[in-house]
C-alpha positions in Angstrom: -18.8 -35.9 -66.0 -15.0 -35.0 -66.4 -13.5 -34.5 -63.4 -10.0 -33.6 -64.8 -11.0 -30.0 -66.1 -7.9 -29.0 -68.2 -7.9 -25.1 -68.9 -5.9 -22.4 -69.7 -5.7 -19.0 -68.0 -5.1 -16.0 -70.1 -3.1 -13.1 -68.6 -3.8 -10.0 -70.0 -2.5 -6.0 -69.4 -5.4 -3.5 -70.3 -5.5 0.2 -70.1 -6.9 1.5 -66.9 -10.2 3.1 -69.0 -11.3 -0.4 -70.0 -10.9 -1.9 -66.5 -13.3 0.7 -65.0 -15.8 -0.2 -67.9 -15.6 -3.8 -67.4 -16.2 -3.4 -63.7 -19.0 -0.8 -64.1 -21.2 -3.8 -64.9 -20.0 -5.8 -62.1 -22.1 -5.6 -58.6 -19.9 -4.2 -55.7 -20.6 -7.6 -53.6 -18.2 -9.2 -56.3 -15.5 -6.5 -55.3 -12.7 -7.1 -52.7 -12.5 -3.6 -51.0 -10.7 -2.1 -48.3 -9.6 -2.7 -45.4 -7.9 -5.7 -47.0 -8.3 -8.5 -44.6 -9.7 -11.9 -44.9 -13.3 -10.5 -44.1 -13.4 -9.0 -47.5 -12.6 -11.9 -49.5 -15.2 -12.7 -52.2 -16.2 -15.8 -54.3 -17.8 -15.6 -57.9 -17.6 -15.9 -61.7 -16.2 -12.4 -62.3 -14.4 -10.9 -58.9 -12.4 -7.5 -58.8 -10.0 -5.6 -56.6 -8.1 -2.2 -57.2 -5.5 -0.3 -55.4 -2.7 -3.3 -54.9 0.5 -1.5 -54.0 2.1 -3.1 -51.2 -0.6 -5.6 -50.9 -1.0 -9.1 -51.9 -3.9 -10.0 -54.3 -4.4 -13.9 -54.1 -6.6 -15.5 -56.8 -7.7 -19.2 -56.8 -9.9 -20.9 -59.5 -11.2 -24.5 -59.9 -12.4 -23.8 -63.5 -15.7 -23.0 -62.2 -15.6 -19.6 -60.3 -12.9 -17.7 -58.3 -12.0 -17.0 -54.7 -9.8 -13.7 -54.4 -8.1 -12.2 -51.7 -6.4 -8.6 -51.4 -4.3 -8.7 -48.1 -2.8 -5.8 -46.6 0.7 -6.2 -45.0 0.4 -3.3 -42.5 -2.9 -4.4 -41.1 -2.5 -5.8 -37.5 -4.9 -8.5 -38.4 -2.9 -9.8 -41.1 0.2 -9.8 -39.2 0.2 -13.7 -38.6 -0.2 -15.6 -42.0 -1.2 -18.7 -40.1 -4.7 -17.0 -39.4 -4.6 -16.1 -43.4 -3.8 -19.6 -44.2 -6.5 -21.0 -41.8 -9.1 -18.8 -43.5 -7.7 -20.1 -46.9 -8.3 -23.9 -45.8 -11.7 -23.1 -44.4 -12.8 -21.5 -48.1 -11.3 -23.5 -50.3 -10.9 -27.7 -51.1 -7.0 -27.9 -51.4 -8.1 -31.5 -52.5 -9.5 -30.3 -55.4 -6.8 -31.3 -58.1 -8.4 -28.5 -60.3 -7.2 -25.5 -58.6 -5.0 -22.9 -60.1 -3.8 -19.6 -58.5 -2.2 -16.3 -59.6 -0.5 -14.1 -57.0 0.1 -10.5 -57.6 1.6 -7.7 -55.9 4.5 -6.7 -53.0 6.6 -4.0 -53.4 10.1 -3.3 -52.0 10.3 -0.9 -49.1 14.0 -0.2 -47.4 12.6 -0.4 -44.1 10.3 -3.1 -44.1 10.0 -6.4 -45.8 6.2 -7.0 -44.6 5.3 -6.9 -48.2 7.6 -9.4 -49.6 7.3 -11.5 -46.6 3.2 -11.9 -47.1 3.6 -12.3 -51.0 6.2 -15.3 -50.4 4.0 -16.7 -47.7 1.3 -16.8 -50.0 3.1 -18.8 -52.6 5.2 -21.0 -50.2 1.5 -22.2 -49.1 -0.2 -22.7 -52.4 3.1 -24.6 -53.4 3.1 -26.7 -50.1 -0.6 -27.5 -51.5 0.5 -28.2 -54.9 -1.6 -25.4 -56.6 -0.4 -24.8 -60.0 0.3 -21.0 -59.3 1.5 -18.0 -61.4 3.2 -15.2 -59.7 3.7 -11.6 -60.5 6.0 -9.6 -57.6 6.6 -6.3 -57.6 9.4 -4.2 -57.7 10.2 -0.4 -56.5 7.3 0.9 -58.7 4.8 2.5 -56.3 2.0 2.5 -59.0 -1.6 1.0 -58.0 -2.6 -2.1 -59.7 -6.2 -3.4 -60.5 -7.0 -7.3 -61.2 -10.4 -8.5 -62.8 -11.0 -12.2 -63.1 -13.4 -13.4 -65.6 -14.8 -16.7 -65.6 -16.2 -16.4 -69.1 -12.7 -16.3 -70.7 -10.8 -17.7 -67.9 -8.5 -14.6 -67.8 -6.8 -12.3 -65.6 -6.9 -8.6 -66.5 -4.4 -6.3 -64.9 -4.5 -2.7 -65.1 -2.4 0.4 -63.7 -2.2 4.0 -64.7 1.6 3.5 -65.0 1.2 0.6 -67.2 -1.5 2.7 -69.9 1.3 4.1 -71.8 3.0 0.6 -72.5 -0.2 -1.5 -73.1 -0.3 -0.9 -76.9 3.4 -0.2 -77.3 5.0 -3.2 -75.8 4.7 -6.9 -76.0 1.9 -7.7 -73.2 4.7 -9.5 -71.0 7.3 -6.7 -71.5 4.6 -4.2 -70.3 4.2 -6.4 -67.3 7.7 -6.2 -66.5 7.5 -2.5 -66.5 5.9 -2.7 -63.0 6.7 -6.7 -61.7 9.8 -7.3 -61.5 9.5 -11.2 -61.2 7.1 -13.0 -63.4 6.5 -16.6 -63.2 4.0 -18.4 -65.1 2.5 -21.8 -64.3 2.4 -24.2 -67.0 -1.2 -23.4 -67.3 -1.2 -20.1 -67.5 0.0 -17.7 -70.5 0.0 -13.9 -71.5 -2.1 -12.7 -74.1 -2.3 -9.3 -75.6 
C-alpha cells in the first residue's frame, strides 16, 4: 500500500443552480448546518455547507474523505479558538502527511474583527501542523457562499448567487476574486473551470 498519496484538488466556481442540483442527491447527514459550531462538523466522501458569509469553512482531506467545519464567529461557544483547536486535534490525525486543507470565508466588518480573527486562527493552526492549505479570504462583499467537496473528483465546488453572473463570463480565478479579496493556493491545489 502506498502511504504517499499524491493528489491535486480542483477548486471550481459553479452556478448556484448546479450546486443545488448536486447537493439534492446528498444525504442531509453530510451537510454542515446551523448553528455552525464544532458539533455540526461532518466527515464523508461528499460534504457540503451553505450560508457562509462572515463564518469560516475549514475542510481537511486526507485523500480518502473530508472533514468539514463551518464556524460562526459570533456564537459564544466559538469565542475561544482553543476549544475549536482541541476539537480538531481530537477528530484529525495531524501526523498524517497526506492532509490538505481549504479555509474559506471571513468578511470585513468596520466594527468587529471577529470574522477575520477566526479565519486567521484556522490558517495559523493548520500551518503550525504543516498542513498544505489553500485560503480564500473574503472582502467587503456580503454574499452567501456555499461549498461542496466531492472525493470522487477531489474537488471543491464554490457557489454564490453573487458569482452566478461571472461564472460563464470570466476565467474561474478572476470570478472567485469578485468575492474573495485574497486567494492563496497551496502547491497541491488548482483553480479549474
